[in-house]
N, C-alpha and C positions, 0 to 999 in steps of 0.2 A: 458430201458437199452439197447435194441438192437439198437435203434436210436442213443444213446450216443456212443456206441462201433463203429457203422458205421461212425459217424461224426468224431471220434477220427482218425480212419483209413484213412479216406479221407484227413483230415488235415495234418496227418503225411505224406502221399504220396505226397501231394502238397508241403510240406515243403522240402521233399527230392528232388523232382524234381527241385525246385528252387535252392536248394544247388548245384546241379549238373550243372545248367545253368549259375550261377554266374561266375566260373572260365572260362567256355567256352566263355562267352560274353567278359570277360577281355582279354582272349587270342586273340579273333577275333579282339578286339579293338586295341591291341598292334600291331597286323599283319598289320592293316590298317593305323597305325600311321606313316606317312613318316618320322618323327623325331626320331622314335624309332631305336636304333642300339646297338650293343654289343660292348663295349669298347675293344680296342685291349689289348694284354698283356702288363703289366708293363715292361718298358725297351725298347719297340719297337718304341718309338717316334724318330722322326728325323726332322731336320730342314725343315720348310716349309710344313709340312704334312697337315696343316690346311689352307694354303694360297689359293689354288685353290678352295676348298670348300667354303671359306668365302668371298674371294675377287674376284674370277673369273679371267678372263683375260680382257685386254683392259682397257679403261678409259681415261679420258682427260689427256693430258700432264700437269705436273707440273712445275712451274718456280724454278727449283733448279740448283745449280751450279754444272757443270761437266767438267772435263778436256777433251781435244780433244782426248787424248790417254788413252784407257782403257786397263787393263791387265787381261787376262782371268784366272779364278780359278774355282775350284770344292770344293764341301763339300760332305763328305761320312759318312756312318754309318755302322753298321753290315749288313744292307740290302744289300749293294754292295759286301760283302764277300771279297775275295782276289782280290785286284784291279790291273789291268795291267797298272802300272804307266808309263812304257815306252811308251805305246800307247798314254796316255794322254799327256805326255811331247811332243811327236812328233806331236801332234795336235795343239800345241800351248798353253797348260795349264801350267802356271808358278808358281802357288801357290795353297795350298790346306788347308782345315780345316778338321779335323777328330773328330768325336764324341768320347769323352772320357768316360763321365759319365751321369747319369741321377738320380736325386733325391739324396738319400745316400744309394741306393740299387742296382745300375746297373753299370757295367763296360763293354765297348764294347769288345766283344769276338774276334774281328778282329783288335784290336787296334795296335798291334805291327807290323803287315804286312802292315797296312795302314799308320801309323805314320812314321815308319822306311823306308818303301818303297818309299814314296813321297820324303823324304830326300835324299835318295840314287840316284835318277835320277836327282837331281839338284833343286828340288822345295823348295821354302820357305813354311813352313808349321806351323800350329798351331792346337789347339784343342778346342773343344766346350763342354759346359755342358747344357743339356736339364733340365731346371728348372721345379720343381714341388712344387710350393709355399704352397700347401696344405698338404705336407708330413712332412717337417722339415723346420727349420729356414734358412734364407738366409746365415747366418754365418756358420752353419753346412754344407750346401751344397757347399759353397765356399771351405771349408776345405776338404771335400770329393773330390772335383774337383782337387785341387792342389796335394793332396796326391796320386791321381790315373791318372796322366798324364797331368794335367792342369798347370804345372809349366812353368816357363819362364826363358831363359838364353840368355845373350847377345852375341850370336854367329854369328849374322847376318842372320841366317836361321830359327829362331823361332819367330813366331808371338805371340802377347799377347792373352790370353785366351778369349773366347767368352761366354757371358751369353745368351743362346737361351731362350727367353721369349716370348711366343705366346700362341695360342689356346691350351687348355687342351684336349688332345685326350681321357682322361679317365673319364671325368665328366664336372662339371660346367666351363663355358668358362674362368671365372676369378678366378678359384680355390677357390671360396667361400670367396674371399676377397674383402673388400671395396676398392675404388680407392686409398684412403690414406693409407690403410694397404698394398696395392700392392707396392706403391712408398717406403714405409718403408722396405718392404722385399727386393726390389731391391737394396736400398741403403745399407742394411746390407751385402748383397752379394758383391757388388763392393767394399765397404769399406774393407771387410775382404780379398778380392782378392788382393787389392792393398797392404795391410799390409804384406801379405804373399810373394808377388812377386815383389813389387816395381813398378808394372804396372797398369794403368787403363784398366779394362776389356773392350772389345768391347761389344756393346749391339746389338743383333740381334732381330728384331721385325718386325711387319707390322703396318702401320699407323692406320688402323681400329681397330686392337686389342689394341694397345697402347691408342688410344682415348677412347675406352670403358672401359678399365680395369685400366688405371692410371689417367683418366681425361685429358689426352693429357698433362701430366706433362713435364715441360721444365727443371726439376731439374738436368738432367745428360748431357745436351747438351754441356756444356763447358768443360767437363772432359772425357767423354767416346765416343770413335769413334762409328758411327753409320753404322750397316749393316742392310740395309733395304730389305724387301721381297716384290716383286711386279711383277707378271707374266704378263708383258705387254710391249709395245714398248717404253713406258716412264716410269721412276721411280714414277712419280706422286707426290703427296703432301707428304712431310715429316712430322714426328711428331714435336711438338712444340719446338722451340729453336735451332734445328739443321739447319744450313744454307746449308749444303752439306752432301752427303753421302760419306763414305769411301769405302764401298762395296754395291753392289746391286745384290741380287739373282734374276735373271730375268727369269729363266725357271727351271722346274723340269724334262724337257724332252729334254735335249740337245743332240748334236750329239754323245757324249760319256758318259760314266758312271757318276752317280752322278748329283746333282743339279749343274747348271752352274751360274757363277757369274762374274760381272765386278768389278775390282778394279778401283777406280776413279783416274787414273794417270798411268804413265809408271812404269817399273819395279823398277826404282830407288825409287819411292814412297812406293812401297811394301817393299823394303829393309829398307827404313827410318822407317817405322812402326815397323819392326822387331828389329831395333836397338834401338828404344825408343828415 
């Protein structure tokens, strides 16, 4: 009996020690895992936040069509707060895109200052929607976007809305969708946006993400203008089907606030896109 009790005590102590060690080992493993990270809060996503991390900078030039004259623009979100639009205008920035919405749960808290302020200094401006295909349907998100700043009017100063579809900052890169499923989600969004506004939405993406998550689909190349993200001296290879880019986000660290972009053409081409 004494031996049995002693054995039980020792076994229990060993089990208790092991129980304590398991979470410590798991914690240490997580700390050492370079891929482990805490997701940012919902609503905080902005254009290009995954570009530098996934694509880096540099790379071989691509054989894509570009006009001799490019027109400078910026894109902003709540991260930029109240923007000094006069300073941007005086630096040569002539167009701007402002984040309006994300998913069906977030509206840019600085939207009015950014959207109205850019217009008041003379810029041609538009709005963008950060897509989260894992939360609600493309149709629902298009409606949310249009209802909360993503509309369009033919006033010569309003650009068509943008679908920002890129790396998921909150989880799985492709939002848990198959390539075919992602193409369907995007189609639902752009079809609904056109039904609501009469315009084809611009698609903002990066070639590497598009290739991975849509299978490099060419389904939208003949209808939706392309805004390509690539932080390098050259725009590089474009997604399948598009022969040229309409806009190119070339840096997230420009000389003034926001991400900086080239419009592929002079100011008259920016105006033409605004007019439809």
